[in-house]
N, C-alpha and C positions, 0 to 999 in steps of 0.2 A: 310600220310593222303591224301585222294582223293580230288583234286582241283575241285571247282565249275566250271561248264562250262559257266555259265552266272552270271552276277551281275546286279544290278538295279541302274539307275540313276534317281533321282527324282527332278523335279523342283517344282514350287509353285502350286501343284494340280495334280490330276490324269491324266489330259489331257496333262501334260508336263512330263509324266513319261515314261521311256522306258528301255528296257533290252539290254545289250551288250554281245556278245559271245566272251569269252576270247581266244586268240591265244597262249595257253600255250606252244605248241611245236615250234611255230616260234619266240616267244619272251618271254621265260620263266623267264628272269631276271626281266624285267618290270612287268610282271604279278604277279610274287611273291611280288615284291615291293609294287604293288597296293594293293594286298590282305593283306599285312602286316599292312597297314595304315587304313583299314576300321574299322568303318564307317568314311568316309570323309565328312565334312560340310564346305561350303564356299559361295562365291558369283561368279556369272557368268558374263563373259564379251564377247564382240564380236570383231573379228579382223577387221582391217581397209584396209588391201591390199590383203588379201589371198582369198576374196570371201565370201561365205556363210558358215561360221565356227564360233562356240562359243567355249569358253574354260573357266576352272576353275584354280586357283592356287593350287599347290600340293606340298607336301613335296619333299625333295630329294629322288630319287628312284634309278636312275642309271646315271652315267656319259657316258655310252656308247650307241651306236645306233645299234640295232641288226637286225632289220627287216625294211629296208628302201624300201618304195614303193611309187608309185604315188597315189595321193588322189582321192577319189571318194565319192559320197554320202554315208553315213553310216560308213566311216572310223573313227575309234578312235585311237588316237595316243598320245604318250608322247613326248612333246617338251623338250628335255633334257636341253638345254641351258637356257630356260626361265622357267623351272619347272612348266609345266602346262599340264593338261589333255584336248585334243582338240577333238571336235566332228564336223565332216563335215556334214552339213544338206542340201547341194545343190551344186551349181556351185562353181568351184575352179578356181581362177585366178593367182595362184602362181605355179611355176614349180618345186620348191625344193621338193625333196622326204622327206618322213616323217617316223618316227619310229613307225609303227603300232603295236598295242598290242590287239586290239579287233575290232569288227565291230557290229553295231546295228542290232538287230534281224529284219528281213525283215518286219514282220507283225507290228513292232513298229516304222517303219520309219515315218509315218504320225505324231506320238506324237513328234519325234525328229524335224521334219520340223516346227511343230507348236511351239515348244520350241524356236528354232533358231530364228523365226521371232519375237517371243515375246521379246527375248533379244535384238534384233536389234531395235525394236520400243521403248523399255524402256532405252536403254543406249545411243548409239551413234546417235540416231535419235531424241533425245529430248534436249531441251535447258537445263532443269534440270533433269539429269538422276535419275533413280530408282535403288535400290539394288535388284537384282533378286537372290533369294537363290538357291543353288544346293546342293545335297548330293548324295554320292555313297555308296551303302551298299549290303550286301548279301541278296539274294533273300529270301523272307519269314520273314525278320526282319523289324521292324518299322523304319521309318525315324528317325535319331538321334535327340535327344531333343536338345534344345538350349545349347550351350557350357556354362559351368559355368563361371561366371564372374571372369576374371583374375585380381588380385590385380594391381592397377595402379602403375607403376614403376617410381621411382625417378632416372632418368638418370643422375642426377647431383651428385649422391652419388659416392664417390671413390670406385673403383673396385679392386679386388684382382688379383689372378693368372689367366691363361687363361681359366680354367675350370669355374671359377666364372664369367668371362666375357661371355662366351658361354652361361652359365645358364641364365644370364640377358637377353641376345639377344634372346634365345629361348622363354623366357616368353613374350617378346615384339612381337615376331612372333605369338604367340597364340592369342594375341590381334588383330593383323592385319588380321588374317585369318578368323575372325568371320564376319558374314554379318551385320556389324554395322559400320557406318562412323567414322573412327578415329577422334580425336580432331584436329590433324595436318592438316588433309585433309579438314576438315570443315573450318579451318582458311585460308587455301590457297584459297579454293573455294570462300569464302566470302570476300576476300580481306585484311585480317589481316597479311600481309607480308610487309617487310620493303624495298624490292628492288625497284628501281625507273628507269624510263627512262626520263631524263631531270627532270623536276619538278612534273611530274605526279605520281599519286599513283594508281596502278592497279595490280590485280593478274595475268593478262594476260601474262605478260613477264616471271614471275616466273614459270607459269604453262608450257609455251613453253620450257624453258630451263630444267625444271624437266623431261618432256617427253623425251626430247633429251638425257640428260645425264643419266637418269635411264634406258632407253631402250638399251644403249650402255654398262653401267657399270655392271648390273646384268648379263644379258644374254651372254655378250661377254668378258669383262675384267675379272670378277670373275670366270666365267665358264672356260675361257682358262687357268687361273692361276691353277685351280684345275686340269684341263687335264695334264698341264705340270708337276704338282706335282707327277703324275703317271709314268712319263718317267723314265726309268731305269738309265739314265745318270744324273738325277738331284739330287742335294744334298739339305739339309735343309737350309744351309746358302745362297745357290744360289736362292732358291725360295723365301726366305724372302727378299733378296736384290731385286729381281724383283717386288715383291709386293710392297715394299716401293717406287720404281721408278714409278710404274704405278698408285699407289693410293695416295701417301703421299708427296713425295719429290717434290720441286718446286710449285706443285699445289695440295693442300690438298682437295680432292673430298668431304670428309666428312664435312669439314668446309663450302665448297661452298653449299652443299645441305642443311645444316643448315641455311645459309643465305637466301636460297630460301623458306624457311618456314618448313622444316622437323626438327623441334626443337628436340635437343637432339642427333642428328647424330654426332655433333662435339664431345660430350663427348664419344660417342660409338667409333668414330674413334680414338680418344686419347687412349681409353682403349685397343682397338685392336692393335694399334701400340705398346703400352707397352707390351701387351701379346705376341706379336710375339717374344719378347726376352726371354720369359720363356718356350718356346716350346723345347721339347726334341726329337721329331721324326716327320717324314713326315705325319704319321697318326695324330698326334696331330694337325699339320698345317691344314690338310683337315678337321678335326672336327670343328675347330674354324672358319676357312674361309668359310666352307659350311654354317655355321650358319649366318655369316655376309651377304653372298650372298642371302640367303633366305629372310632376312630382307629387303635388297635393292629390291629384286624381288617383295615383297609384297607391298612395297611403290609404286613401278612402277605401279602394277596393280590398285592401288587406283587412282593414278594420270591419267592412262588411262581412268578410269571411269568418272572423273570430267573434262577431257580435252574438250575444246569446239568444238567438232566435228561438231556441228550443223552449223559452219561457212562454211562447205563445199558447201553450197548453194551459197556462194560468189565466187566460183572458178568452173564455169561451164565446162564441158568436151567439147572439140572441136575436129574436125578432123584435120589431118596435113594440108589439103588443106585450111581450114578456117583460121588457124594460119598463114599460109604463105601470106594470103591476108590482114592481120592486121599489123599495124605499130609497129616498135620496140620502145624501151624506148628512149626518147629524152635525148640528152646530155645537161646538165645544163651548161649555160654560162652566167656569170655575167656581161659580157661586155655590154655596152649600144650599142644598134642597131642604 
């Protein structure tokens, strides 16, 4: 079957819609993976350190990086470790090369720029962010209709073998991928969390820790474990032992995230730990663990959306010379002077 040369990315209206030209020869694995998932519908986010780039959560497509290039306006790439499709709409302020699989058609760049600026204004530049929908589809097809409602899950229900655990997690991922704020995220955003600093009650601390832990756990810990599982010298017992050490032993990441407001992750973690014992092959391990990784990644995206980026105005940029002229922190001394 002949592969399409371009596919369409649609934002909230025709002025935010553009085509991207697929690089099937340079990156066939990612292109095939993207095409196999179409139509894709989710929500759009803005990066905070890489410059003028927007991105959307995506299913697992590839663990490898095939076409590593420097970014420029119009570059479309798949971020393997964080499972996202990224679109550069302007200046790039990060030097790491990216896994490009497409570029935006030149005559559509103005729509890409318009869309990028919209996402910036509606997300990290607002005190109360908005959800910006995005979809990727084949040319000539209509935008996907709203995803059918997914039955709410009872994560407190005892789970069976690893395939049952995976199925439950995959269904939860369907919920989180939809452009509709999950209940867990709403509770965190509005302060219905139990964590405290001293005697105060505020969602600020929980949000800070969630942003830090999730940004490491999904893109780095889980992604590295999955990459290690492909090593020819690794065995199933060894990767399971490493997984327990990284995620569960001494410090249970799932319970901690549950304490921070992601209700149900303690149960998912317990079910995942139990399911590790029922695996029969490294392929089983990769299927199950990739589902857990996707779940963590999607929660990370929602926390990124509600994170108080508007506080950036309290941290003005300065030159090195200006900083040198300012005082350092004083040392606290309780002794009477």
